[in-house]
ZALOKOL-183914 format. One record per atom (N, C-alpha, C, O): x, y, z; residue number from 1. Coordinates in nm, 4 decimals. Layout:
<nodes>
<node east="X" north="Y" up="Z" k="NUM"/>
...
</nodes>
This chain:
<nodes>
<node east="0.0851" north="-0.1171" up="0.0000" k="1"/>
<node east="0.0000" north="0.0000" up="0.0000" k="1"/>
<node east="0.0901" north="0.1240" up="0.0000" k="1"/>
<node east="0.1764" north="0.1379" up="0.0867" k="1"/>
<node east="0.0704" north="0.2133" up="-0.0964" k="2"/>
<node east="0.1526" north="0.3339" up="-0.1004" k="2"/>
<node east="0.0997" north="0.4378" up="-0.0011" k="2"/>
<node east="-0.0056" north="0.4184" up="0.0597" k="2"/>
<node east="0.1735" north="0.5482" up="0.0149" k="3"/>
<node east="0.1375" north="0.6490" up="0.1144" k="3"/>
<node east="0.0008" north="0.7106" up="0.0897" k="3"/>
<node east="-0.0733" north="0.7348" up="0.1849" k="3"/>
<node east="-0.0348" north="0.7368" up="-0.0369" k="4"/>
<node east="-0.1652" north="0.7965" up="-0.0667" k="4"/>
<node east="-0.2786" north="0.7034" up="-0.0263" k="4"/>
<node east="-0.3776" north="0.7471" up="0.0323" k="4"/>
<node east="-0.2643" north="0.5753" up="-0.0576" k="5"/>
<node east="-0.3671" north="0.4779" up="-0.0192" k="5"/>
<node east="-0.3754" north="0.4651" up="0.1324" k="5"/>
<node east="-0.4848" north="0.4583" up="0.1885" k="5"/>
<node east="-0.2601" north="0.4617" up="0.1986" k="6"/>
<node east="-0.2585" north="0.4488" up="0.3444" k="6"/>
<node east="-0.3227" north="0.5699" up="0.4106" k="6"/>
<node east="-0.3987" north="0.5554" up="0.5063" k="6"/>
<node east="-0.2926" north="0.6891" up="0.3602" k="7"/>
<node east="-0.3509" north="0.8110" up="0.4157" k="7"/>
<node east="-0.5020" north="0.8104" up="0.3987" k="7"/>
<node east="-0.5751" north="0.8443" up="0.4918" k="7"/>
<node east="-0.5493" north="0.7721" up="0.2807" k="8"/>
<node east="-0.6931" north="0.7644" up="0.2555" k="8"/>
<node east="-0.7575" north="0.6626" up="0.3494" k="8"/>
<node east="-0.8627" north="0.6895" up="0.4072" k="8"/>
<node east="-0.6949" north="0.5460" up="0.3648" k="9"/>
<node east="-0.7491" north="0.4409" up="0.4512" k="9"/>
<node east="-0.7536" north="0.4872" up="0.5967" k="9"/>
<node east="-0.8530" north="0.4642" up="0.6657" k="9"/>
<node east="-0.6463" north="0.5525" up="0.6441" k="10"/>
<node east="-0.6420" north="0.5995" up="0.7828" k="10"/>
<node east="-0.7448" north="0.7088" up="0.8095" k="10"/>
<node east="-0.7943" north="0.7211" up="0.9216" k="10"/>
<node east="-0.7774" north="0.7881" up="0.7081" k="11"/>
<node east="-0.8690" north="0.9009" up="0.7283" k="11"/>
<node east="-1.0090" north="0.8570" up="0.7703" k="11"/>
<node east="-1.0846" north="0.9378" up="0.8242" k="11"/>
<node east="-1.0451" north="0.7314" up="0.7469" k="12"/>
<node east="-1.1773" north="0.6840" up="0.7894" k="12"/>
<node east="-1.1894" north="0.6746" up="0.9415" k="12"/>
<node east="-1.3001" north="0.6611" up="0.9937" k="12"/>
<node east="-1.0768" north="0.6814" up="1.0133" k="13"/>
<node east="-1.0791" north="0.6696" up="1.1585" k="13"/>
<node east="-1.0753" north="0.8046" up="1.2297" k="13"/>
<node east="-1.0658" north="0.8093" up="1.3524" k="13"/>
<node east="-1.0823" north="0.9136" up="1.1548" k="14"/>
<node east="-1.0838" north="1.0463" up="1.2165" k="14"/>
<node east="-1.2073" north="1.0577" up="1.3053" k="14"/>
<node east="-1.3189" north="1.0269" up="1.2634" k="14"/>
<node east="-1.1849" north="1.1026" up="1.4286" k="15"/>
<node east="-1.2924" north="1.1151" up="1.5269" k="15"/>
<node east="-1.3148" north="0.9894" up="1.6094" k="15"/>
<node east="-1.3924" north="0.9914" up="1.7049" k="15"/>
<node east="-1.2486" north="0.8808" up="1.5743" k="16"/>
<node east="-1.2631" north="0.7540" up="1.6478" k="16"/>
<node east="-1.1573" north="0.7449" up="1.7579" k="16"/>
<node east="-1.0513" north="0.8069" up="1.7494" k="16"/>
<node east="-1.1884" north="0.6666" up="1.8610" k="17"/>
<node east="-1.0915" north="0.6400" up="1.9668" k="17"/>
<node east="-0.9999" north="0.5272" up="1.9230" k="17"/>
<node east="-1.0455" north="0.4186" up="1.8871" k="17"/>
<node east="-0.8698" north="0.5542" up="1.9263" k="18"/>
<node east="-0.7697" north="0.4577" up="1.8817" k="18"/>
<node east="-0.6718" north="0.4263" up="1.9936" k="18"/>
<node east="-0.6520" north="0.5056" up="2.0856" k="18"/>
<node east="-0.6119" north="0.3099" up="1.9834" k="19"/>
<node east="-0.4936" north="0.2739" up="2.0620" k="19"/>
<node east="-0.3839" north="0.2457" up="1.9611" k="19"/>
<node east="-0.3999" north="0.1619" up="1.8724" k="19"/>
<node east="-0.2726" north="0.3158" up="1.9751" k="20"/>
<node east="-0.1610" north="0.3007" up="1.8821" k="20"/>
<node east="-0.0421" north="0.2428" up="1.9576" k="20"/>
<node east="0.0019" north="0.2981" up="2.0583" k="20"/>
<node east="0.0090" north="0.1308" up="1.9076" k="21"/>
<node east="0.1257" north="0.0651" up="1.9664" k="21"/>
<node east="0.2497" north="0.1142" up="1.8924" k="21"/>
<node east="0.2589" north="0.1026" up="1.7702" k="21"/>
<node east="0.3450" north="0.1692" up="1.9678" k="22"/>
<node east="0.4672" north="0.2246" up="1.9089" k="22"/>
<node east="0.5811" north="0.1234" up="1.9143" k="22"/>
<node east="0.5768" north="0.0265" up="1.9901" k="22"/>
<node east="0.6823" north="0.1478" up="1.8328" k="23"/>
<node east="0.7958" north="0.0557" up="1.8219" k="23"/>
<node east="0.8753" north="0.0435" up="1.9516" k="23"/>
<node east="0.9454" north="-0.0558" up="1.9706" k="23"/>
<node east="0.8666" north="0.1411" up="2.0409" k="24"/>
<node east="0.9410" north="0.1342" up="2.1672" k="24"/>
<node east="0.8609" north="0.0691" up="2.2799" k="24"/>
<node east="0.9048" north="0.0690" up="2.3949" k="24"/>
<node east="0.7437" north="0.0138" up="2.2479" k="25"/>
<node east="0.6639" north="-0.0578" up="2.3471" k="25"/>
<node east="0.5548" north="0.0252" up="2.4124" k="25"/>
<node east="0.4691" north="-0.0292" up="2.4821" k="25"/>
<node east="0.5569" north="0.1560" up="2.3909" k="26"/>
<node east="0.4512" north="0.2389" up="2.4491" k="26"/>
<node east="0.3220" north="0.2221" up="2.3703" k="26"/>
<node east="0.3226" north="0.1844" up="2.2531" k="26"/>
<node east="0.2106" north="0.2513" up="2.4382" k="27"/>
<node east="0.0792" north="0.2496" up="2.3749" k="27"/>
<node east="0.0158" north="0.3852" up="2.4019" k="27"/>
<node east="0.0181" north="0.4346" up="2.5147" k="27"/>
<node east="-0.0412" north="0.4451" up="2.2972" k="28"/>
<node east="-0.1086" north="0.5736" up="2.3102" k="28"/>
<node east="-0.2561" north="0.5537" up="2.2796" k="28"/>
<node east="-0.2914" north="0.4923" up="2.1789" k="28"/>
<node east="-0.3414" north="0.6050" up="2.3655" k="29"/>
<node east="-0.4852" north="0.5971" up="2.3432" k="29"/>
<node east="-0.5434" north="0.7361" up="2.3382" k="29"/>
<node east="-0.5122" north="0.8197" up="2.4230" k="29"/>
<node east="-0.6285" north="0.7624" up="2.2393" k="30"/>
<node east="-0.6904" north="0.8935" up="2.2280" k="30"/>
<node east="-0.7774" north="0.9013" up="2.1043" k="30"/>
<node east="-0.7943" north="0.8030" up="2.0322" k="30"/>
<node east="-0.8326" north="1.0196" up="2.0806" k="31"/>
<node east="-0.9210" north="1.0409" up="1.9661" k="31"/>
<node east="-0.8393" north="1.0905" up="1.8469" k="31"/>
<node east="-0.7684" north="1.1906" up="1.8563" k="31"/>
<node east="-0.8501" north="1.0192" up="1.7350" k="32"/>
<node east="-0.7748" north="1.0574" up="1.6153" k="32"/>
<node east="-0.8296" north="1.1870" up="1.5574" k="32"/>
<node east="-0.9501" north="1.2020" up="1.5367" k="32"/>
<node east="-0.7383" north="1.2802" up="1.5317" k="33"/>
<node east="-0.7763" north="1.4090" up="1.4740" k="33"/>
<node east="-0.7379" north="1.4204" up="1.3270" k="33"/>
<node east="-0.8149" north="1.4745" up="1.2477" k="33"/>
<node east="-0.6201" north="1.3705" up="1.2890" k="34"/>
<node east="-0.5805" north="1.3773" up="1.1484" k="34"/>
<node east="-0.4596" north="1.2892" up="1.1224" k="34"/>
<node east="-0.3966" north="1.2367" up="1.2143" k="34"/>
<node east="-0.4293" north="1.2747" up="0.9944" k="35"/>
<node east="-0.3108" north="1.2025" up="0.9486" k="35"/>
<node east="-0.2525" north="1.2812" up="0.8318" k="35"/>
<node east="-0.3138" north="1.3766" up="0.7838" k="35"/>
<node east="-0.1347" north="1.2413" up="0.7864" k="36"/>
<node east="-0.0728" north="1.3092" up="0.6730" k="36"/>
<node east="-0.0103" north="1.2074" up="0.5783" k="36"/>
<node east="-0.0255" north="1.0867" up="0.5968" k="36"/>
<node east="0.0597" north="1.2566" up="0.4775" k="37"/>
<node east="0.1150" north="1.1680" up="0.3746" k="37"/>
<node east="0.2207" north="1.0722" up="0.4285" k="37"/>
<node east="0.2489" north="0.9702" up="0.3655" k="37"/>
<node east="0.2798" north="1.1031" up="0.5440" k="38"/>
<node east="0.3810" north="1.0158" up="0.6043" k="38"/>
<node east="0.3215" north="0.9205" up="0.7077" k="38"/>
<node east="0.3946" north="0.8525" up="0.7798" k="38"/>
<node east="0.1903" north="0.9161" up="0.7144" k="39"/>
<node east="0.1159" north="0.8287" up="0.8057" k="39"/>
<node east="0.1341" north="0.8656" up="0.9528" k="39"/>
<node east="0.1090" north="0.7834" up="1.0410" k="39"/>
<node east="0.1777" north="0.9893" up="0.9796" k="40"/>
<node east="0.1795" north="1.0381" up="1.1172" k="40"/>
<node east="0.0349" north="1.0522" up="1.1617" k="40"/>
<node east="-0.0519" north="1.0856" up="1.0810" k="40"/>
<node east="0.0084" north="1.0275" up="1.2878" k="41"/>
<node east="-0.1280" north="1.0376" up="1.3396" k="41"/>
<node east="-0.1286" north="1.1326" up="1.4583" k="41"/>
<node east="-0.0439" north="1.1230" up="1.5471" k="41"/>
<node east="-0.2248" north="1.2247" up="1.4595" k="42"/>
<node east="-0.2431" north="1.3150" up="1.5725" k="42"/>
<node east="-0.3603" north="1.2643" up="1.6547" k="42"/>
<node east="-0.4690" north="1.2394" up="1.6025" k="42"/>
<node east="-0.3357" north="1.2492" up="1.7864" k="43"/>
<node east="-0.4388" north="1.2072" up="1.8809" k="43"/>
<node east="-0.4656" north="1.3208" up="1.9782" k="43"/>
<node east="-0.3727" north="1.3879" up="2.0232" k="43"/>
<node east="-0.5927" north="1.3426" up="2.0109" k="44"/>
<node east="-0.6322" north="1.4396" up="2.1123" k="44"/>
<node east="-0.6800" north="1.3639" up="2.2354" k="44"/>
<node east="-0.7187" north="1.2474" up="2.2268" k="44"/>
<node east="-0.6770" north="1.4310" up="2.3496" k="45"/>
<node east="-0.7211" north="1.3718" up="2.4767" k="45"/>
<node east="-0.6487" north="1.2396" up="2.5010" k="45"/>
<node east="-0.7082" north="1.1423" up="2.5473" k="45"/>
<node east="-0.5202" north="1.2379" up="2.4691" k="46"/>
<node east="-0.4433" north="1.1133" up="2.4674" k="46"/>
<node east="-0.3786" north="1.0803" up="2.6013" k="46"/>
<node east="-0.3440" north="1.1682" up="2.6803" k="46"/>
<node east="-0.3639" north="0.9511" up="2.6233" k="47"/>
<node east="-0.2902" north="0.8963" up="2.7373" k="47"/>
<node east="-0.1777" north="0.8094" up="2.6834" k="47"/>
<node east="-0.1913" north="0.7452" up="2.5792" k="47"/>
<node east="-0.0673" north="0.8082" up="2.7552" k="48"/>
<node east="0.0461" north="0.7219" up="2.7223" k="48"/>
<node east="0.0505" north="0.6100" up="2.8256" k="48"/>
<node east="0.0342" north="0.6344" up="2.9451" k="48"/>
<node east="0.0726" north="0.4877" up="2.7794" k="49"/>
<node east="0.0815" north="0.3715" up="2.8678" k="49"/>
<node east="0.2163" north="0.3052" up="2.8454" k="49"/>
<node east="0.2591" north="0.2847" up="2.7318" k="49"/>
<node east="0.2831" north="0.2715" up="2.9568" k="50"/>
<node east="0.4125" north="0.2025" up="2.9509" k="50"/>
<node east="0.4039" north="0.0738" up="3.0306" k="50"/>
<node east="0.3445" north="0.0698" up="3.1383" k="50"/>
<node east="0.4636" north="-0.0314" up="2.9765" k="51"/>
<node east="0.4687" north="-0.1590" up="3.0476" k="51"/>
<node east="0.5565" north="-0.1428" up="3.1718" k="51"/>
<node east="0.6500" north="-0.0628" up="3.1715" k="51"/>
<node east="0.5271" north="-0.2176" up="3.2769" k="52"/>
<node east="0.6112" north="-0.2090" up="3.3972" k="52"/>
<node east="0.7520" north="-0.2609" up="3.3689" k="52"/>
<node east="0.7717" north="-0.3461" up="3.2823" k="52"/>
<node east="0.8481" north="-0.2090" up="3.4422" k="53"/>
<node east="0.9868" north="-0.2527" up="3.4236" k="53"/>
<node east="1.0039" north="-0.3965" up="3.4725" k="53"/>
<node east="0.9220" north="-0.4475" up="3.5489" k="53"/>
<node east="1.1099" north="-0.4598" up="3.4280" k="54"/>
<node east="1.1387" north="-0.5974" up="3.4711" k="54"/>
<node east="1.1577" north="-0.6034" up="3.6225" k="54"/>
<node east="1.1188" north="-0.7014" up="3.6860" k="54"/>
<node east="1.2175" north="-0.4985" up="3.6810" k="55"/>
<node east="1.2355" north="-0.4949" up="3.8266" k="55"/>
<node east="1.1017" north="-0.4890" up="3.8989" k="55"/>
<node east="1.0836" north="-0.5555" up="4.0009" k="55"/>
<node east="1.0076" north="-0.4100" up="3.8474" k="56"/>
<node east="0.8754" north="-0.3998" up="3.9096" k="56"/>
<node east="0.8018" north="-0.5329" up="3.9029" k="56"/>
<node east="0.7345" north="-0.5716" up="3.9984" k="56"/>
<node east="0.8140" north="-0.6027" up="3.7916" k="57"/>
<node east="0.7498" north="-0.7340" up="3.7772" k="57"/>
<node east="0.8134" north="-0.8333" up="3.8733" k="57"/>
<node east="0.7432" north="-0.9082" up="3.9413" k="57"/>
<node east="0.9455" north="-0.8340" up="3.8791" k="58"/>
<node east="1.0169" north="-0.9255" up="3.9684" k="58"/>
<node east="0.9772" north="-0.9000" up="4.1142" k="58"/>
<node east="0.9545" north="-0.9946" up="4.1897" k="58"/>
<node east="0.9689" north="-0.7737" up="4.1533" k="59"/>
<node east="0.9319" north="-0.7372" up="4.2904" k="59"/>
<node east="0.7899" north="-0.7829" up="4.3221" k="59"/>
<node east="0.7648" north="-0.8352" up="4.4307" k="59"/>
<node east="0.6969" north="-0.7640" up="4.2288" k="60"/>
<node east="0.5578" north="-0.8057" up="4.2503" k="60"/>
<node east="0.5480" north="-0.9569" up="4.2661" k="60"/>
<node east="0.4716" north="-1.0059" up="4.3492" k="60"/>
<node east="0.6246" north="-1.0303" up="4.1872" k="61"/>
<node east="0.6241" north="-1.1772" up="4.1962" k="61"/>
<node east="0.6806" north="-1.2212" up="4.3306" k="61"/>
<node east="0.6259" north="-1.3110" up="4.3947" k="61"/>
<node east="0.7900" north="-1.1583" up="4.3737" k="62"/>
<node east="0.8507" north="-1.1938" up="4.5018" k="62"/>
<node east="0.7574" north="-1.1633" up="4.6181" k="62"/>
<node east="0.7444" north="-1.2440" up="4.7101" k="62"/>
<node east="0.6917" north="-1.0464" up="4.6146" k="63"/>
<node east="0.6031" north="-1.0068" up="4.7242" k="63"/>
<node east="0.4780" north="-1.0927" up="4.7318" k="63"/>
<node east="0.4311" north="-1.1245" up="4.8410" k="63"/>
<node east="0.4238" north="-1.1303" up="4.6172" k="64"/>
<node east="0.2991" north="-1.2076" up="4.6171" k="64"/>
<node east="0.3233" north="-1.3579" up="4.6240" k="64"/>
<node east="0.2358" north="-1.4332" up="4.6668" k="64"/>
<node east="0.4404" north="-1.4011" up="4.5824" k="65"/>
<node east="0.4676" north="-1.5444" up="4.5765" k="65"/>
<node east="0.3977" north="-1.6125" up="4.4603" k="65"/>
<node east="0.3995" north="-1.7351" up="4.4493" k="65"/>
<node east="0.3363" north="-1.5337" up="4.3740" k="66"/>
<node east="0.2620" north="-1.5853" up="4.2593" k="66"/>
<node east="0.3403" north="-1.5529" up="4.1316" k="66"/>
<node east="0.3573" north="-1.4356" up="4.0987" k="66"/>
<node east="0.3880" north="-1.6547" up="4.0592" k="67"/>
<node east="0.4669" north="-1.6268" up="3.9381" k="67"/>
<node east="0.3877" north="-1.5595" up="3.8259" k="67"/>
<node east="0.4468" north="-1.5073" up="3.7314" k="67"/>
<node east="0.2555" north="-1.5605" up="3.8355" k="68"/>
<node east="0.1751" north="-1.4929" up="3.7327" k="68"/>
<node east="0.1074" north="-1.3679" up="3.7900" k="68"/>
<node east="-0.0013" north="-1.3304" up="3.7460" k="68"/>
<node east="0.1714" north="-1.3040" up="3.8875" k="69"/>
<node east="0.1164" north="-1.1822" up="3.9481" k="69"/>
<node east="0.1046" north="-1.0728" up="3.8427" k="69"/>
<node east="0.1937" north="-1.0555" up="3.7596" k="69"/>
<node east="-0.0054" north="-0.9999" up="3.8468" k="70"/>
<node east="-0.0237" north="-0.8918" up="3.7497" k="70"/>
<node east="0.0316" north="-0.7614" up="3.8060" k="70"/>
<node east="0.0231" north="-0.7349" up="3.9259" k="70"/>
<node east="0.0877" north="-0.6817" up="3.7176" k="71"/>
<node east="0.1440" north="-0.5523" up="3.7533" k="71"/>
<node east="0.0827" north="-0.4495" up="3.6592" k="71"/>
<node east="0.0821" north="-0.4677" up="3.5374" k="71"/>
<node east="0.0313" north="-0.3415" up="3.7169" k="72"/>
<node east="-0.0353" north="-0.2385" up="3.6361" k="72"/>
<node east="0.0643" north="-0.1637" up="3.5482" k="72"/>
<node east="0.1793" north="-0.1418" up="3.5863" k="72"/>
<node east="0.0178" north="-0.1252" up="3.4306" k="73"/>
<node east="0.0970" north="-0.0412" up="3.3418" k="73"/>
<node east="0.0985" north="0.1004" up="3.3987" k="73"/>
<node east="0.0033" north="0.1419" up="3.4648" k="73"/>
<node east="0.2057" north="0.1743" up="3.3736" k="74"/>
<node east="0.2140" north="0.3147" up="3.4117" k="74"/>
<node east="0.1414" north="0.3957" up="3.3052" k="74"/>
<node east="0.1502" north="0.3652" up="3.1863" k="74"/>
<node east="0.0698" north="0.4987" up="3.3482" k="75"/>
<node east="0.0011" north="0.5823" up="3.2497" k="75"/>
<node east="0.0120" north="0.7288" up="3.2892" k="75"/>
<node east="0.0318" north="0.7633" up="3.4057" k="75"/>
<node east="-0.0017" north="0.8133" up="3.1879" k="76"/>
<node east="-0.0059" north="0.9574" up="3.2116" k="76"/>
<node east="-0.0836" north="1.0235" up="3.0992" k="76"/>
<node east="-0.0868" north="0.9748" up="2.9862" k="76"/>
<node east="-0.1458" north="1.1351" up="3.1326" k="77"/>
<node east="-0.2193" north="1.2132" up="3.0337" k="77"/>
<node east="-0.1190" north="1.2972" up="2.9558" k="77"/>
<node east="-0.0375" north="1.3676" up="3.0155" k="77"/>
<node east="-0.1243" north="1.2905" up="2.8230" k="78"/>
<node east="-0.0323" north="1.3688" up="2.7399" k="78"/>
<node east="-0.1045" north="1.4703" up="2.6515" k="78"/>
<node east="-0.0392" north="1.5521" up="2.5868" k="78"/>
<node east="-0.2369" north="1.4668" up="2.6472" k="79"/>
<node east="-0.3121" north="1.5657" up="2.5704" k="79"/>
<node east="-0.3084" north="1.5422" up="2.4210" k="79"/>
<node east="-0.3499" north="1.4368" up="2.3728" k="79"/>
<node east="-0.2586" north="1.6410" up="2.3472" k="80"/>
<node east="-0.2517" north="1.6352" up="2.2009" k="80"/>
<node east="-0.1111" north="1.5916" up="2.1601" k="80"/>
<node east="-0.0131" north="1.6570" up="2.1955" k="80"/>
<node east="-0.1011" north="1.4814" up="2.0859" k="81"/>
<node east="0.0308" north="1.4303" up="2.0478" k="81"/>
<node east="0.0331" north="1.3872" up="1.9016" k="81"/>
<node east="-0.0704" north="1.3595" up="1.8410" k="81"/>
<node east="0.1539" north="1.3826" up="1.8472" k="82"/>
<node east="0.1779" north="1.3280" up="1.7136" k="82"/>
<node east="0.2539" north="1.1972" up="1.7318" k="82"/>
<node east="0.3586" north="1.1939" up="1.7964" k="82"/>
<node east="0.2010" north="1.0898" up="1.6748" k="83"/>
<node east="0.2714" north="0.9616" up="1.6744" k="83"/>
<node east="0.3311" north="0.9459" up="1.5346" k="83"/>
<node east="0.2568" north="0.9352" up="1.4370" k="83"/>
<node east="0.4645" north="0.9443" up="1.5236" k="84"/>
<node east="0.5270" north="0.9325" up="1.3913" k="84"/>
<node east="0.4896" north="0.8012" up="1.3227" k="84"/>
<node east="0.4963" north="0.6944" up="1.3836" k="84"/>
<node east="0.4508" north="0.8098" up="1.1970" k="85"/>
<node east="0.4090" north="0.6921" up="1.1216" k="85"/>
<node east="0.5126" north="0.5814" up="1.1180" k="85"/>
<node east="0.4773" north="0.4635" up="1.1191" k="85"/>
<node east="0.6404" north="0.6180" up="1.1137" k="86"/>
<node east="0.7462" north="0.5167" up="1.1065" k="86"/>
<node east="0.7572" north="0.4344" up="1.2341" k="86"/>
<node east="0.8183" north="0.3275" up="1.2332" k="86"/>
<node east="0.6985" north="0.4827" up="1.3450" k="87"/>
<node east="0.7071" north="0.4105" up="1.4723" k="87"/>
<node east="0.5781" north="0.3371" up="1.5082" k="87"/>
<node east="0.5715" north="0.2726" up="1.6128" k="87"/>
<node east="0.4766" north="0.3456" up="1.4241" k="88"/>
<node east="0.3495" north="0.2785" up="1.4525" k="88"/>
<node east="0.3607" north="0.1316" up="1.4133" k="88"/>
<node east="0.3944" north="0.0991" up="1.2994" k="88"/>
<node east="0.3321" north="0.0435" up="1.5084" k="89"/>
<node east="0.3393" north="-0.1008" up="1.4838" k="89"/>
<node east="0.2015" north="-0.1647" up="1.4743" k="89"/>
<node east="0.1829" north="-0.2618" up="1.4011" k="89"/>
<node east="0.1044" north="-0.1105" up="1.5483" k="90"/>
<node east="-0.0312" north="-0.1656" up="1.5451" k="90"/>
<node east="-0.1285" north="-0.0554" up="1.5835" k="90"/>
<node east="-0.0983" north="0.0290" up="1.6679" k="90"/>
<node east="-0.2467" north="-0.0570" up="1.5202" k="91"/>
<node east="-0.3527" north="0.0381" up="1.5522" k="91"/>
<node east="-0.4762" north="-0.0415" up="1.5895" k="91"/>
<node east="-0.5129" north="-0.1364" up="1.5202" k="91"/>
<node east="-0.5411" north="-0.0027" up="1.7000" k="92"/>
<node east="-0.6680" north="-0.0628" up="1.7404" k="92"/>
<node east="-0.7697" north="0.0496" up="1.7518" k="92"/>
<node east="-0.7362" north="0.1603" up="1.7939" k="92"/>
<node east="-0.8934" north="0.0212" up="1.7144" k="93"/>
<node east="-0.9976" north="0.1202" up="1.7370" k="93"/>
<node east="-1.1127" north="0.0547" up="1.8100" k="93"/>
<node east="-1.1317" north="-0.0667" up="1.8026" k="93"/>
<node east="-1.1903" north="0.1373" up="1.8818" k="94"/>
<node east="-1.3033" north="0.0868" up="1.9574" k="94"/>
<node east="-1.4284" north="0.0988" up="1.8728" k="94"/>
<node east="-1.4648" north="0.2069" up="1.8266" k="94"/>
<node east="-1.4927" north="-0.0138" up="1.8539" k="95"/>
<node east="-1.6158" north="-0.0173" up="1.7765" k="95"/>
<node east="-1.7279" north="-0.0570" up="1.8711" k="95"/>
<node east="-1.7229" north="-0.1643" up="1.9311" k="95"/>
<node east="-1.8273" north="0.0265" up="1.8852" k="96"/>
<node east="-1.9377" north="-0.0013" up="1.9758" k="96"/>
<node east="-2.0436" north="-0.0835" up="1.9036" k="96"/>
<node east="-2.0931" north="-0.0436" up="1.7981" k="96"/>
<node east="-2.0785" north="-0.1999" up="1.9616" k="97"/>
<node east="-2.1812" north="-0.2838" up="1.9015" k="97"/>
<node east="-2.3165" north="-0.2600" up="1.9669" k="97"/>
<node east="-2.4197" north="-0.2666" up="1.9001" k="97"/>
<node east="-2.3169" north="-0.2330" up="2.0943" k="98"/>
<node east="-2.4376" north="-0.1994" up="2.1688" k="98"/>
<node east="-2.4091" north="-0.0739" up="2.2498" k="98"/>
<node east="-2.2938" north="-0.0480" up="2.2842" k="98"/>
<node east="-2.5112" north="0.0042" up="2.2808" k="99"/>
<node east="-2.4861" north="0.1238" up="2.3611" k="99"/>
<node east="-2.4132" north="0.0879" up="2.4906" k="99"/>
<node east="-2.4558" north="-0.0009" up="2.5645" k="99"/>
<node east="-2.3035" north="0.1577" up="2.5166" k="100"/>
<node east="-2.2279" north="0.1346" up="2.6386" k="100"/>
<node east="-2.1226" north="0.0265" up="2.6281" k="100"/>
<node east="-2.0429" north="0.0110" up="2.7206" k="100"/>
<node east="-2.1185" north="-0.0499" up="2.5183" k="101"/>
<node east="-2.0181" north="-0.1547" up="2.5020" k="101"/>
<node east="-1.9143" north="-0.1101" up="2.4009" k="101"/>
<node east="-1.9469" north="-0.0539" up="2.2963" k="101"/>
<node east="-1.7893" north="-0.1362" up="2.4338" k="102"/>
<node east="-1.6807" north="-0.1039" up="2.3416" k="102"/>
<node east="-1.5969" north="-0.2282" up="2.3213" k="102"/>
<node east="-1.5563" north="-0.2931" up="2.4178" k="102"/>
<node east="-1.5714" north="-0.2610" up="2.1978" k="103"/>
<node east="-1.4895" north="-0.3766" up="2.1640" k="103"/>
<node east="-1.3708" north="-0.3294" up="2.0824" k="103"/>
<node east="-1.3896" north="-0.2763" up="1.9729" k="103"/>
<node east="-1.2457" north="-0.3474" up="2.1332" k="104"/>
<node east="-1.1306" north="-0.3054" up="2.0533" k="104"/>
<node east="-1.1114" north="-0.3966" up="1.9331" k="104"/>
<node east="-1.1238" north="-0.5186" up="1.9441" k="104"/>
<node east="-1.0815" north="-0.3380" up="1.8204" k="105"/>
<node east="-1.0569" north="-0.4110" up="1.6966" k="105"/>
<node east="-0.9141" north="-0.3797" up="1.6530" k="105"/>
<node east="-0.8786" north="-0.2628" up="1.6376" k="105"/>
<node east="-0.8322" north="-0.4823" up="1.6331" k="106"/>
<node east="-0.6945" north="-0.4610" up="1.5867" k="106"/>
<node east="-0.6939" north="-0.4488" up="1.4355" k="106"/>
<node east="-0.7646" north="-0.5216" up="1.3658" k="106"/>
<node east="-0.6136" north="-0.3563" up="1.3857" k="107"/>
<node east="-0.6028" north="-0.3343" up="1.2411" k="107"/>
<node east="-0.4720" north="-0.3885" up="1.1910" k="107"/>
<node east="-0.4433" north="-0.3800" up="1.0715" k="107"/>
</nodes>
């Protein structure tokens, strides 16, 4: 898919809530505002999510004694951001099937 086709395809998600997985492991969630010819995506009302560090996971396992202990991701509000197209690895959008229900769809 060339850049023009990709830009046209991405434009159908303007105004939708997306989760974008970046090449460095971060995930950004927010409302898509626009894209450009380089497949950069602008998100509004965005949050950044980071996986817990290996030390945090190890500490949680040691404290709980459970090898499958869950550890919360770190998050912060970032507002309006640009996610560079070259770093986007996966895009998910929320599609509502019934009022009040949201189902993430991976693209």
